[in-house]
TORKOL-4160 file (C-alpha; in steps of 0.2 Angstrom, whole numbers, padded with zeros to 4 digits, m for minus):
418
<pt num="1" X="m0168" Y="m0613" Z="0061"/>
<pt num="2" X="m0182" Y="m0600" Z="0056"/>
<pt num="3" X="m0186" Y="m0601" Z="0039"/>
<pt num="4" X="m0184" Y="m0583" Z="0037"/>
<pt num="5" X="m0165" Y="m0583" Z="0041"/>
<pt num="6" X="m0156" Y="m0581" Z="0025"/>
<pt num="7" X="m0142" Y="m0596" Z="0021"/>
<pt num="8" X="m0127" Y="m0585" Z="0025"/>
<pt num="9" X="m0134" Y="m0582" Z="0042"/>
<pt num="10" X="m0137" Y="m0596" Z="0054"/>
<pt num="11" X="m0148" Y="m0587" Z="0072"/>
<pt num="12" X="m0149" Y="m0598" Z="0086"/>
<pt num="13" X="m0154" Y="m0589" Z="0104"/>
<pt num="14" X="m0149" Y="m0573" Z="0104"/>
<pt num="15" X="m0137" Y="m0575" Z="0093"/>
<pt num="16" X="m0132" Y="m0574" Z="0073"/>
<pt num="17" X="m0117" Y="m0579" Z="0063"/>
<pt num="18" X="m0113" Y="m0572" Z="0047"/>
<pt num="19" X="m0106" Y="m0584" Z="0038"/>
<pt num="20" X="m0101" Y="m0572" Z="0024"/>
<pt num="21" X="m0091" Y="m0560" Z="0035"/>
<pt num="22" X="m0088" Y="m0573" Z="0048"/>
<pt num="23" X="m0093" Y="m0564" Z="0062"/>
<pt num="24" X="m0106" Y="m0566" Z="0077"/>
<pt num="25" X="m0119" Y="m0557" Z="0087"/>
<pt num="26" X="m0127" Y="m0555" Z="0101"/>
<pt num="27" X="m0143" Y="m0545" Z="0101"/>
<pt num="28" X="m0136" Y="m0537" Z="0088"/>
<pt num="29" X="m0119" Y="m0535" Z="0096"/>
<pt num="30" X="m0102" Y="m0542" Z="0089"/>
<pt num="31" X="m0094" Y="m0551" Z="0099"/>
<pt num="32" X="m0077" Y="m0558" Z="0097"/>
<pt num="33" X="m0073" Y="m0575" Z="0093"/>
<pt num="34" X="m0056" Y="m0582" Z="0086"/>
<pt num="35" X="m0059" Y="m0588" Z="0066"/>
<pt num="36" X="m0056" Y="m0605" Z="0069"/>
<pt num="37" X="m0068" Y="m0604" Z="0084"/>
<pt num="38" X="m0080" Y="m0596" Z="0071"/>
<pt num="39" X="m0077" Y="m0612" Z="0060"/>
<pt num="40" X="m0081" Y="m0627" Z="0074"/>
<pt num="41" X="m0097" Y="m0616" Z="0079"/>
<pt num="42" X="m0102" Y="m0615" Z="0062"/>
<pt num="43" X="m0101" Y="m0634" Z="0061"/>
<pt num="44" X="m0111" Y="m0638" Z="0075"/>
<pt num="45" X="m0125" Y="m0627" Z="0071"/>
<pt num="46" X="m0125" Y="m0635" Z="0053"/>
<pt num="47" X="m0129" Y="m0651" Z="0062"/>
<pt num="48" X="m0138" Y="m0644" Z="0079"/>
<pt num="49" X="m0144" Y="m0661" Z="0087"/>
<pt num="50" X="m0133" Y="m0671" Z="0080"/>
<pt num="51" X="m0114" Y="m0678" Z="0083"/>
<pt num="52" X="m0099" Y="m0672" Z="0078"/>
<pt num="53" X="m0086" Y="m0684" Z="0078"/>
<pt num="54" X="m0069" Y="m0677" Z="0078"/>
<pt num="55" X="m0065" Y="m0682" Z="0059"/>
<pt num="56" X="m0079" Y="m0675" Z="0056"/>
<pt num="57" X="m0072" Y="m0658" Z="0065"/>
<pt num="58" X="m0055" Y="m0660" Z="0059"/>
<pt num="59" X="m0062" Y="m0661" Z="0040"/>
<pt num="60" X="m0075" Y="m0646" Z="0038"/>
<pt num="61" X="m0070" Y="m0635" Z="0052"/>
<pt num="62" X="m0049" Y="m0638" Z="0047"/>
<pt num="63" X="m0053" Y="m0643" Z="0031"/>
<pt num="64" X="m0045" Y="m0661" Z="0035"/>
<pt num="65" X="m0028" Y="m0653" Z="0043"/>
<pt num="66" X="m0024" Y="m0663" Z="0056"/>
<pt num="67" X="m0025" Y="m0656" Z="0074"/>
<pt num="68" X="m0023" Y="m0666" Z="0089"/>
<pt num="69" X="m0041" Y="m0670" Z="0099"/>
<pt num="70" X="m0035" Y="m0658" Z="0111"/>
<pt num="71" X="m0035" Y="m0644" Z="0101"/>
<pt num="72" X="m0053" Y="m0647" Z="0095"/>
<pt num="73" X="m0058" Y="m0650" Z="0113"/>
<pt num="74" X="m0049" Y="m0634" Z="0118"/>
<pt num="75" X="m0057" Y="m0624" Z="0101"/>
<pt num="76" X="m0074" Y="m0630" Z="0108"/>
<pt num="77" X="m0071" Y="m0623" Z="0124"/>
<pt num="78" X="m0067" Y="m0607" Z="0116"/>
<pt num="79" X="m0084" Y="m0607" Z="0109"/>
<pt num="80" X="m0092" Y="m0610" Z="0125"/>
<pt num="81" X="m0085" Y="m0598" Z="0134"/>
<pt num="82" X="m0090" Y="m0587" Z="0120"/>
<pt num="83" X="m0108" Y="m0591" Z="0122"/>
<pt num="84" X="m0107" Y="m0588" Z="0140"/>
<pt num="85" X="m0124" Y="m0593" Z="0150"/>
<pt num="86" X="m0128" Y="m0603" Z="0133"/>
<pt num="87" X="m0113" Y="m0613" Z="0130"/>
<pt num="88" X="m0123" Y="m0626" Z="0141"/>
<pt num="89" X="m0128" Y="m0628" Z="0124"/>
<pt num="90" X="m0114" Y="m0639" Z="0119"/>
<pt num="91" X="m0110" Y="m0654" Z="0128"/>
<pt num="92" X="m0097" Y="m0669" Z="0125"/>
<pt num="93" X="m0104" Y="m0690" Z="0122"/>
<pt num="94" X="m0089" Y="m0701" Z="0125"/>
<pt num="95" X="m0090" Y="m0711" Z="0108"/>
<pt num="96" X="m0102" Y="m0699" Z="0097"/>
<pt num="97" X="m0095" Y="m0681" Z="0098"/>
<pt num="98" X="m0099" Y="m0663" Z="0101"/>
<pt num="99" X="m0117" Y="m0659" Z="0102"/>
<pt num="100" X="m0126" Y="m0642" Z="0100"/>
<pt num="101" X="m0145" Y="m0644" Z="0105"/>
<pt num="102" X="m0154" Y="m0629" Z="0106"/>
<pt num="103" X="m0170" Y="m0629" Z="0120"/>
<pt num="104" X="m0184" Y="m0635" Z="0110"/>
<pt num="105" X="m0194" Y="m0618" Z="0117"/>
<pt num="106" X="m0182" Y="m0608" Z="0105"/>
<pt num="107" X="m0197" Y="m0604" Z="0091"/>
<pt num="108" X="m0208" Y="m0599" Z="0108"/>
<pt num="109" X="m0194" Y="m0591" Z="0115"/>
<pt num="110" X="m0191" Y="m0579" Z="0099"/>
<pt num="111" X="m0209" Y="m0577" Z="0096"/>
<pt num="112" X="m0210" Y="m0569" Z="0114"/>
<pt num="113" X="m0196" Y="m0558" Z="0111"/>
<pt num="114" X="m0205" Y="m0551" Z="0095"/>
<pt num="115" X="m0220" Y="m0550" Z="0103"/>
<pt num="116" X="m0209" Y="m0539" Z="0116"/>
<pt num="117" X="m0204" Y="m0528" Z="0102"/>
<pt num="118" X="m0219" Y="m0522" Z="0102"/>
<pt num="119" X="m0219" Y="m0513" Z="0117"/>
<pt num="120" X="m0235" Y="m0512" Z="0119"/>
<pt num="121" X="m0248" Y="m0520" Z="0131"/>
<pt num="122" X="m0256" Y="m0533" Z="0120"/>
<pt num="123" X="m0237" Y="m0538" Z="0113"/>
<pt num="124" X="m0231" Y="m0540" Z="0132"/>
<pt num="125" X="m0243" Y="m0548" Z="0138"/>
<pt num="126" X="m0243" Y="m0560" Z="0120"/>
<pt num="127" X="m0226" Y="m0562" Z="0127"/>
<pt num="128" X="m0227" Y="m0567" Z="0145"/>
<pt num="129" X="m0238" Y="m0581" Z="0137"/>
<pt num="130" X="m0224" Y="m0587" Z="0126"/>
<pt num="131" X="m0214" Y="m0589" Z="0138"/>
<pt num="132" X="m0226" Y="m0596" Z="0151"/>
<pt num="133" X="m0227" Y="m0610" Z="0140"/>
<pt num="134" X="m0209" Y="m0611" Z="0135"/>
<pt num="135" X="m0204" Y="m0611" Z="0155"/>
<pt num="136" X="m0217" Y="m0626" Z="0156"/>
<pt num="137" X="m0212" Y="m0635" Z="0142"/>
<pt num="138" X="m0192" Y="m0635" Z="0149"/>
<pt num="139" X="m0191" Y="m0628" Z="0167"/>
<pt num="140" X="m0171" Y="m0627" Z="0165"/>
<pt num="141" X="m0172" Y="m0614" Z="0149"/>
<pt num="142" X="m0168" Y="m0597" Z="0159"/>
<pt num="143" X="m0172" Y="m0590" Z="0144"/>
<pt num="144" X="m0191" Y="m0592" Z="0146"/>
<pt num="145" X="m0189" Y="m0586" Z="0164"/>
<pt num="146" X="m0180" Y="m0571" Z="0158"/>
<pt num="147" X="m0192" Y="m0568" Z="0146"/>
<pt num="148" X="m0205" Y="m0566" Z="0159"/>
<pt num="149" X="m0196" Y="m0555" Z="0170"/>
<pt num="150" X="m0192" Y="m0543" Z="0156"/>
<pt num="151" X="m0211" Y="m0541" Z="0152"/>
<pt num="152" X="m0216" Y="m0538" Z="0170"/>
<pt num="153" X="m0203" Y="m0527" Z="0171"/>
<pt num="154" X="m0209" Y="m0517" Z="0157"/>
<pt num="155" X="m0227" Y="m0518" Z="0160"/>
<pt num="156" X="m0225" Y="m0512" Z="0176"/>
<pt num="157" X="m0212" Y="m0498" Z="0169"/>
<pt num="158" X="m0223" Y="m0490" Z="0155"/>
<pt num="159" X="m0239" Y="m0491" Z="0167"/>
<pt num="160" X="m0248" Y="m0505" Z="0158"/>
<pt num="161" X="m0250" Y="m0515" Z="0172"/>
<pt num="162" X="m0253" Y="m0512" Z="0193"/>
<pt num="163" X="m0234" Y="m0508" Z="0198"/>
<pt num="164" X="m0233" Y="m0518" Z="0214"/>
<pt num="165" X="m0240" Y="m0534" Z="0204"/>
<pt num="166" X="m0230" Y="m0533" Z="0191"/>
<pt num="167" X="m0214" Y="m0530" Z="0203"/>
<pt num="168" X="m0217" Y="m0544" Z="0212"/>
<pt num="169" X="m0221" Y="m0558" Z="0197"/>
<pt num="170" X="m0206" Y="m0548" Z="0192"/>
<pt num="171" X="m0196" Y="m0553" Z="0206"/>
<pt num="172" X="m0199" Y="m0570" Z="0205"/>
<pt num="173" X="m0198" Y="m0572" Z="0187"/>
<pt num="174" X="m0180" Y="m0564" Z="0189"/>
<pt num="175" X="m0175" Y="m0576" Z="0201"/>
<pt num="176" X="m0176" Y="m0592" Z="0193"/>
<pt num="177" X="m0169" Y="m0583" Z="0177"/>
<pt num="178" X="m0153" Y="m0579" Z="0189"/>
<pt num="179" X="m0153" Y="m0596" Z="0198"/>
<pt num="180" X="m0152" Y="m0606" Z="0181"/>
<pt num="181" X="m0140" Y="m0594" Z="0172"/>
<pt num="182" X="m0131" Y="m0584" Z="0186"/>
<pt num="183" X="m0131" Y="m0567" Z="0188"/>
<pt num="184" X="m0127" Y="m0563" Z="0170"/>
<pt num="185" X="m0125" Y="m0543" Z="0165"/>
<pt num="186" X="m0142" Y="m0543" Z="0156"/>
<pt num="187" X="m0151" Y="m0549" Z="0170"/>
<pt num="188" X="m0139" Y="m0538" Z="0183"/>
<pt num="189" X="m0145" Y="m0523" Z="0173"/>
<pt num="190" X="m0165" Y="m0529" Z="0175"/>
<pt num="191" X="m0160" Y="m0528" Z="0195"/>
<pt num="192" X="m0153" Y="m0513" Z="0195"/>
<pt num="193" X="m0170" Y="m0506" Z="0185"/>
<pt num="194" X="m0181" Y="m0513" Z="0195"/>
<pt num="195" X="m0171" Y="m0505" Z="0210"/>
<pt num="196" X="m0172" Y="m0489" Z="0202"/>
<pt num="197" X="m0193" Y="m0488" Z="0195"/>
<pt num="198" X="m0201" Y="m0498" Z="0209"/>
<pt num="199" X="m0191" Y="m0495" Z="0224"/>
<pt num="200" X="m0181" Y="m0481" Z="0222"/>
<pt num="201" X="m0166" Y="m0487" Z="0227"/>
<pt num="202" X="m0155" Y="m0475" Z="0216"/>
<pt num="203" X="m0137" Y="m0477" Z="0225"/>
<pt num="204" X="m0139" Y="m0496" Z="0225"/>
<pt num="205" X="m0148" Y="m0496" Z="0207"/>
<pt num="206" X="m0133" Y="m0486" Z="0200"/>
<pt num="207" X="m0122" Y="m0498" Z="0208"/>
<pt num="208" X="m0129" Y="m0512" Z="0200"/>
<pt num="209" X="m0131" Y="m0504" Z="0183"/>
<pt num="210" X="m0114" Y="m0498" Z="0181"/>
<pt num="211" X="m0106" Y="m0518" Z="0187"/>
<pt num="212" X="m0117" Y="m0523" Z="0172"/>
<pt num="213" X="m0108" Y="m0510" Z="0163"/>
<pt num="214" X="m0090" Y="m0514" Z="0165"/>
<pt num="215" X="m0096" Y="m0532" Z="0161"/>
<pt num="216" X="m0104" Y="m0528" Z="0145"/>
<pt num="217" X="m0101" Y="m0510" Z="0138"/>
<pt num="218" X="m0106" Y="m0513" Z="0121"/>
<pt num="219" X="m0125" Y="m0516" Z="0128"/>
<pt num="220" X="m0133" Y="m0499" Z="0126"/>
<pt num="221" X="m0152" Y="m0500" Z="0137"/>
<pt num="222" X="m0138" Y="m0500" Z="0154"/>
<pt num="223" X="m0133" Y="m0482" Z="0148"/>
<pt num="224" X="m0152" Y="m0479" Z="0148"/>
<pt num="225" X="m0156" Y="m0485" Z="0164"/>
<pt num="226" X="m0141" Y="m0475" Z="0169"/>
<pt num="227" X="m0148" Y="m0461" Z="0162"/>
<pt num="228" X="m0164" Y="m0462" Z="0172"/>
<pt num="229" X="m0155" Y="m0464" Z="0188"/>
<pt num="230" X="m0144" Y="m0448" Z="0187"/>
<pt num="231" X="m0162" Y="m0438" Z="0181"/>
<pt num="232" X="m0171" Y="m0445" Z="0197"/>
<pt num="233" X="m0154" Y="m0441" Z="0208"/>
<pt num="234" X="m0156" Y="m0420" Z="0197"/>
<pt num="235" X="m0139" Y="m0424" Z="0191"/>
<pt num="236" X="m0144" Y="m0421" Z="0172"/>
<pt num="237" X="m0128" Y="m0417" Z="0166"/>
<pt num="238" X="m0119" Y="m0434" Z="0170"/>
<pt num="239" X="m0138" Y="m0439" Z="0162"/>
<pt num="240" X="m0132" Y="m0431" Z="0145"/>
<pt num="241" X="m0116" Y="m0437" Z="0145"/>
<pt num="242" X="m0122" Y="m0456" Z="0148"/>
<pt num="243" X="m0134" Y="m0455" Z="0133"/>
<pt num="244" X="m0120" Y="m0449" Z="0122"/>
<pt num="245" X="m0112" Y="m0466" Z="0129"/>
<pt num="246" X="m0128" Y="m0475" Z="0123"/>
<pt num="247" X="m0129" Y="m0466" Z="0108"/>
<pt num="248" X="m0112" Y="m0474" Z="0104"/>
<pt num="249" X="m0116" Y="m0490" Z="0111"/>
<pt num="250" X="m0133" Y="m0493" Z="0099"/>
<pt num="251" X="m0137" Y="m0478" Z="0089"/>
<pt num="252" X="m0152" Y="m0485" Z="0081"/>
<pt num="253" X="m0160" Y="m0490" Z="0101"/>
<pt num="254" X="m0181" Y="m0488" Z="0097"/>
<pt num="255" X="m0181" Y="m0480" Z="0114"/>
<pt num="256" X="m0166" Y="m0470" Z="0112"/>
<pt num="257" X="m0170" Y="m0454" Z="0106"/>
<pt num="258" X="m0189" Y="m0454" Z="0116"/>
<pt num="259" X="m0175" Y="m0453" Z="0132"/>
<pt num="260" X="m0165" Y="m0441" Z="0125"/>
<pt num="261" X="m0183" Y="m0430" Z="0122"/>
<pt num="262" X="m0186" Y="m0434" Z="0141"/>
<pt num="263" X="m0170" Y="m0430" Z="0150"/>
<pt num="264" X="m0170" Y="m0411" Z="0136"/>
<pt num="265" X="m0187" Y="m0409" Z="0147"/>
<pt num="266" X="m0181" Y="m0411" Z="0162"/>
<pt num="267" X="m0169" Y="m0400" Z="0158"/>
<pt num="268" X="m0181" Y="m0387" Z="0153"/>
<pt num="269" X="m0173" Y="m0388" Z="0135"/>
<pt num="270" X="m0189" Y="m0389" Z="0126"/>
<pt num="271" X="m0182" Y="m0383" Z="0110"/>
<pt num="272" X="m0168" Y="m0397" Z="0110"/>
<pt num="273" X="m0183" Y="m0408" Z="0115"/>
<pt num="274" X="m0192" Y="m0405" Z="0099"/>
<pt num="275" X="m0175" Y="m0409" Z="0088"/>
<pt num="276" X="m0176" Y="m0424" Z="0095"/>
<pt num="277" X="m0192" Y="m0428" Z="0094"/>
<pt num="278" X="m0191" Y="m0424" Z="0074"/>
<pt num="279" X="m0178" Y="m0438" Z="0076"/>
<pt num="280" X="m0187" Y="m0447" Z="0085"/>
<pt num="281" X="m0202" Y="m0451" Z="0073"/>
<pt num="282" X="m0189" Y="m0449" Z="0059"/>
<pt num="283" X="m0182" Y="m0466" Z="0065"/>
<pt num="284" X="m0194" Y="m0474" Z="0074"/>
<pt num="285" X="m0212" Y="m0466" Z="0069"/>
<pt num="286" X="m0221" Y="m0481" Z="0081"/>
<pt num="287" X="m0213" Y="m0479" Z="0098"/>
<pt num="288" X="m0226" Y="m0472" Z="0108"/>
<pt num="289" X="m0216" Y="m0463" Z="0122"/>
<pt num="290" X="m0207" Y="m0455" Z="0108"/>
<pt num="291" X="m0223" Y="m0447" Z="0100"/>
<pt num="292" X="m0228" Y="m0443" Z="0119"/>
<pt num="293" X="m0210" Y="m0434" Z="0125"/>
<pt num="294" X="m0213" Y="m0426" Z="0109"/>
<pt num="295" X="m0230" Y="m0418" Z="0112"/>
<pt num="296" X="m0223" Y="m0414" Z="0130"/>
<pt num="297" X="m0210" Y="m0401" Z="0121"/>
<pt num="298" X="m0221" Y="m0395" Z="0110"/>
<pt num="299" X="m0234" Y="m0391" Z="0124"/>
<pt num="300" X="m0220" Y="m0382" Z="0134"/>
<pt num="301" X="m0218" Y="m0371" Z="0119"/>
<pt num="302" X="m0235" Y="m0367" Z="0117"/>
<pt num="303" X="m0238" Y="m0379" Z="0101"/>
<pt num="304" X="m0253" Y="m0383" Z="0108"/>
<pt num="305" X="m0263" Y="m0392" Z="0091"/>
<pt num="306" X="m0245" Y="m0400" Z="0090"/>
<pt num="307" X="m0244" Y="m0408" Z="0104"/>
<pt num="308" X="m0262" Y="m0413" Z="0104"/>
<pt num="309" X="m0261" Y="m0423" Z="0086"/>
<pt num="310" X="m0244" Y="m0433" Z="0093"/>
<pt num="311" X="m0252" Y="m0437" Z="0110"/>
<pt num="312" X="m0267" Y="m0445" Z="0100"/>
<pt num="313" X="m0256" Y="m0454" Z="0089"/>
<pt num="314" X="m0248" Y="m0460" Z="0102"/>
<pt num="315" X="m0263" Y="m0468" Z="0110"/>
<pt num="316" X="m0268" Y="m0475" Z="0095"/>
<pt num="317" X="m0250" Y="m0483" Z="0094"/>
<pt num="318" X="m0252" Y="m0490" Z="0112"/>
<pt num="319" X="m0271" Y="m0489" Z="0117"/>
<pt num="320" X="m0266" Y="m0499" Z="0132"/>
<pt num="321" X="m0257" Y="m0485" Z="0140"/>
<pt num="322" X="m0273" Y="m0471" Z="0150"/>
<pt num="323" X="m0259" Y="m0462" Z="0154"/>
<pt num="324" X="m0258" Y="m0457" Z="0135"/>
<pt num="325" X="m0276" Y="m0449" Z="0136"/>
<pt num="326" X="m0272" Y="m0440" Z="0155"/>
<pt num="327" X="m0259" Y="m0430" Z="0146"/>
<pt num="328" X="m0269" Y="m0425" Z="0133"/>
<pt num="329" X="m0284" Y="m0422" Z="0143"/>
<pt num="330" X="m0270" Y="m0410" Z="0152"/>
<pt num="331" X="m0265" Y="m0401" Z="0137"/>
<pt num="332" X="m0283" Y="m0399" Z="0132"/>
<pt num="333" X="m0287" Y="m0392" Z="0149"/>
<pt num="334" X="m0273" Y="m0379" Z="0150"/>
<pt num="335" X="m0278" Y="m0374" Z="0133"/>
<pt num="336" X="m0296" Y="m0369" Z="0139"/>
<pt num="337" X="m0304" Y="m0382" Z="0131"/>
<pt num="338" X="m0309" Y="m0387" Z="0147"/>
<pt num="339" X="m0324" Y="m0396" Z="0141"/>
<pt num="340" X="m0315" Y="m0410" Z="0132"/>
<pt num="341" X="m0303" Y="m0414" Z="0145"/>
<pt num="342" X="m0316" Y="m0415" Z="0157"/>
<pt num="343" X="m0326" Y="m0428" Z="0147"/>
<pt num="344" X="m0309" Y="m0440" Z="0147"/>
<pt num="345" X="m0307" Y="m0436" Z="0168"/>
<pt num="346" X="m0324" Y="m0444" Z="0167"/>
<pt num="347" X="m0318" Y="m0459" Z="0157"/>
<pt num="348" X="m0302" Y="m0463" Z="0166"/>
<pt num="349" X="m0311" Y="m0462" Z="0182"/>
<pt num="350" X="m0323" Y="m0476" Z="0175"/>
<pt num="351" X="m0308" Y="m0485" Z="0166"/>
<pt num="352" X="m0301" Y="m0488" Z="0187"/>
<pt num="353" X="m0314" Y="m0497" Z="0191"/>
<pt num="354" X="m0308" Y="m0512" Z="0179"/>
<pt num="355" X="m0289" Y="m0508" Z="0173"/>
<pt num="356" X="m0275" Y="m0499" Z="0180"/>
<pt num="357" X="m0273" Y="m0479" Z="0178"/>
<pt num="358" X="m0256" Y="m0471" Z="0184"/>
<pt num="359" X="m0262" Y="m0459" Z="0197"/>
<pt num="360" X="m0247" Y="m0447" Z="0195"/>
<pt num="361" X="m0251" Y="m0442" Z="0177"/>
<pt num="362" X="m0271" Y="m0440" Z="0185"/>
<pt num="363" X="m0262" Y="m0427" Z="0195"/>
<pt num="364" X="m0257" Y="m0418" Z="0181"/>
<pt num="365" X="m0275" Y="m0416" Z="0174"/>
<pt num="366" X="m0283" Y="m0414" Z="0189"/>
<pt num="367" X="m0270" Y="m0399" Z="0192"/>
<pt num="368" X="m0273" Y="m0393" Z="0175"/>
<pt num="369" X="m0293" Y="m0391" Z="0177"/>
<pt num="370" X="m0289" Y="m0381" Z="0194"/>
<pt num="371" X="m0294" Y="m0397" Z="0205"/>
<pt num="372" X="m0280" Y="m0394" Z="0217"/>
<pt num="373" X="m0286" Y="m0403" Z="0232"/>
<pt num="374" X="m0291" Y="m0419" Z="0217"/>
<pt num="375" X="m0272" Y="m0415" Z="0211"/>
<pt num="376" X="m0264" Y="m0420" Z="0230"/>
<pt num="377" X="m0276" Y="m0434" Z="0231"/>
<pt num="378" X="m0270" Y="m0442" Z="0215"/>
<pt num="379" X="m0251" Y="m0438" Z="0219"/>
<pt num="380" X="m0255" Y="m0448" Z="0237"/>
<pt num="381" X="m0263" Y="m0462" Z="0229"/>
<pt num="382" X="m0247" Y="m0463" Z="0218"/>
<pt num="383" X="m0237" Y="m0467" Z="0231"/>
<pt num="384" X="m0248" Y="m0479" Z="0239"/>
<pt num="385" X="m0249" Y="m0487" Z="0220"/>
<pt num="386" X="m0232" Y="m0487" Z="0219"/>
<pt num="387" X="m0231" Y="m0477" Z="0202"/>
<pt num="388" X="m0216" Y="m0479" Z="0193"/>
<pt num="389" X="m0216" Y="m0461" Z="0187"/>
<pt num="390" X="m0212" Y="m0456" Z="0205"/>
<pt num="391" X="m0193" Y="m0458" Z="0202"/>
<pt num="392" X="m0192" Y="m0441" Z="0192"/>
<pt num="393" X="m0206" Y="m0431" Z="0203"/>
<pt num="394" X="m0191" Y="m0420" Z="0210"/>
<pt num="395" X="m0186" Y="m0414" Z="0192"/>
<pt num="396" X="m0201" Y="m0416" Z="0182"/>
<pt num="397" X="m0206" Y="m0396" Z="0176"/>
<pt num="398" X="m0225" Y="m0403" Z="0175"/>
<pt num="399" X="m0224" Y="m0406" Z="0193"/>
<pt num="400" X="m0218" Y="m0387" Z="0198"/>
<pt num="401" X="m0232" Y="m0382" Z="0204"/>
<pt num="402" X="m0237" Y="m0397" Z="0215"/>
<pt num="403" X="m0221" Y="m0402" Z="0221"/>
<pt num="404" X="m0218" Y="m0386" Z="0235"/>
<pt num="405" X="m0235" Y="m0391" Z="0241"/>
<pt num="406" X="m0236" Y="m0393" Z="0260"/>
<pt num="407" X="m0246" Y="m0406" Z="0259"/>
<pt num="408" X="m0235" Y="m0416" Z="0250"/>
<pt num="409" X="m0220" Y="m0417" Z="0262"/>
<pt num="410" X="m0226" Y="m0432" Z="0273"/>
<pt num="411" X="m0227" Y="m0441" Z="0256"/>
<pt num="412" X="m0207" Y="m0438" Z="0253"/>
<pt num="413" X="m0203" Y="m0452" Z="0267"/>
<pt num="414" X="m0214" Y="m0465" Z="0263"/>
<pt num="415" X="m0203" Y="m0479" Z="0256"/>
<pt num="416" X="m0207" Y="m0487" Z="0241"/>
<pt num="417" X="m0215" Y="m0505" Z="0245"/>
<pt num="418" X="m0209" Y="m0519" Z="0231"/>
């Protein structure tokens, strides 16, 4: 067990047992487990890697009260079922007893999960390293491949790395995770999100996400992803309704306020978007997406100086997102500060020689500078590179002046290529 976990709590994999309240949580969401089964699991955890025979189980989990071996077996089976794909960590060895063996890569996987939570390019790339090492140490541990796939998914969807490259890596790792663990609700949700963000197959994405929601209704990220699918389809009322469900599932999820700002902006409810932005900064000041969307809302209301502060703070928090600089420069251009905006444009053009710069946002910058031809070229490039901003192209207010240009008519028919 990690040294930082309090004595009254026992953590393993994505689970945490709170001994004081006899409750068990998976990724922060409580799961149901009968009290006697909870006690049996506690005994197994306290003896992780060592056998727990029938007599010890009776003594420690049943307080010495005799029950049959069959009852013990049924109770342990109940524990395994509750743990889902992690139930395979519990085995019964004839003549020895029950073992709970957490894979040796658990510390690496925990470390990878920590780096993922930073939601920066550096953090995600460190996470990839941890998960790759864990997969090399134990190719049967699906969590390593799940973590890899999710890291690639985030690197691609957040515009940190080339979408085509990241989606190919995501699919490979995701398939390995599914082969080892089956299509869990979390993995199904990831697949649905990939269909939406990389392939723009909204109907299939919606079906996968709704299926995952039915299987695990308490997982807030599923609702967030459904929200973005409905937004891309122009079903903005439904998007807002599903967002309310996300708040009910986990009101403190860090990316939740950022998503609300985005939806409010798509609905052109900029005052309400600003209100959501204030809440986002109060609760999660280091989430760069929240600051970026908050800046968009402020800019839309003409509060340029405040918007620039937020764009620049977002760039400091996450320097690995060049598109944030493009948004800052577009804001400068629209406020008449063309010289500084042009300077940033030059920096981003140079950066393209060695790094990925999302063309969708470069189109916004060139349009703000009055370069319509260049902006149209960037939109075409966004399609060629399969920018993950494209799903909202038809509803994004920032694209109003470009969206109806006849030069883009042929691009709408291009399929996304994984």
